[in-house]
C-alpha positions, 0 to 999 in steps of 0.5 A: 564048112558050108557050100557058101563058105567054101565058095567064098574061100575059093573066090578069095584064093583066086586073088590071093597074092600071099607069098608073092613078091612084086616089083612095080615101076612108076609106083609113087603115084597114079596107076602104079600106086594104085596097083601097089596098094591093091597087091599089098592088100591081097598079101603081096610083098611089094617093091615100090620103085620110081625115080625119087626116093623121097616120094617112095619113102612117103608112100612106103611109110603110109602103106607100112602103117596100114600093115603092108610089107613094102620096100622103097627102091629108087631106080631110073628106068633109063639107067641099066645099072639102076635096074640091076640094082633094083633087082639085086636089092629086091632079092636081098630083101625078099629072096625072090621075084614073082611079079613085075609090073612095068608101069613107068613111062614118059612122053616128053613131046606133044605135037606132030611126029615130024617135030619130034627131035631125036633126043625125045624119040630116044628117051621115049623108046628107052623108057617105054620099050627098052627098060621094060624089056631089060627089067623083064630079062633081069627078073626072068631067071628069078621067076624061073627059079620059083617055078613061074611068075607074071610080067604085066606091062602097062600100055595104052590105047594109043598103041591101038590107034594113033593118038593126035599129038602123041605119035611116038608115044603111040609107036612106043606103046605099040612096040610094048604090046608086041613085046608082051606077045613075044615074051608070052610065047617064049616064056610060057614053058617056064610058067611065066605069063606076060600080059598088058593093059591098055588104059584109056583116059584115067584120072592121074597126074600124067593125064591131067592136061586132058581132064583138067580142061572141062571142055576138052573132057566133055568132048572126049567123054560124050562119045564113050559108051561109059560116058566118063573117065576111068579111075586108078582103082579100075585099072588096079582091079584088072592088074590084080586079076592078071597076076592072080590065079584067077587069070591062070590061062591068060597070057599074051593078052592085050586088055583094054580098059577104056570105057569103050573108046576103041569100040 
């Protein structure tokens, strides 16, 4: 094998996920779907999870036709029994868990924080903070049994600076960032790395209200060093790095992918 061939193999192995089992919440569309596709492309066995089984089945069928080894398991992240079922069915199907991507999130209100009702606050914290924590706890013993693993939390730049109209969402994502650091510190000795990505404005259905208005989008992007909105693939690429051997010395990190918004 030539030096160039050896280097190419080494580079490929850095991102190889063959033999790894990954659970991804909020996987039926947007960033979650993008991460699912790239993990499968690099060899992982992927568990797609979101609230609606029919959406998952459609995506799973498509990915299976492309050669991916995937399972579709619906779970509402606000329901602890559903999370337990998700983990149990993953173990039944694939025999272990190596990667957890906490991507599912919610924001049922937009406006001043003073107008946020208690019910909305509880829902935001349940889905955006408690569910990632509880699901990580459920996955922890299975990762430990396999000698280590990766938890990746999909946060937001709203966690780093208050976003007008998204007060409690910002609070929840800030809490998710701290949870990332806490678990990274506590679980490192078990070989489990925990990191978070803070995306900026990414073209997904979740952010459609912002990018679907050309005037609003123009006001937002004209001040960015990279003067455009981001793509799902650009987040997925970072998500691949953070669960691969290539990032083996990275844990507790909060990584922005925001076109320079937070500079």
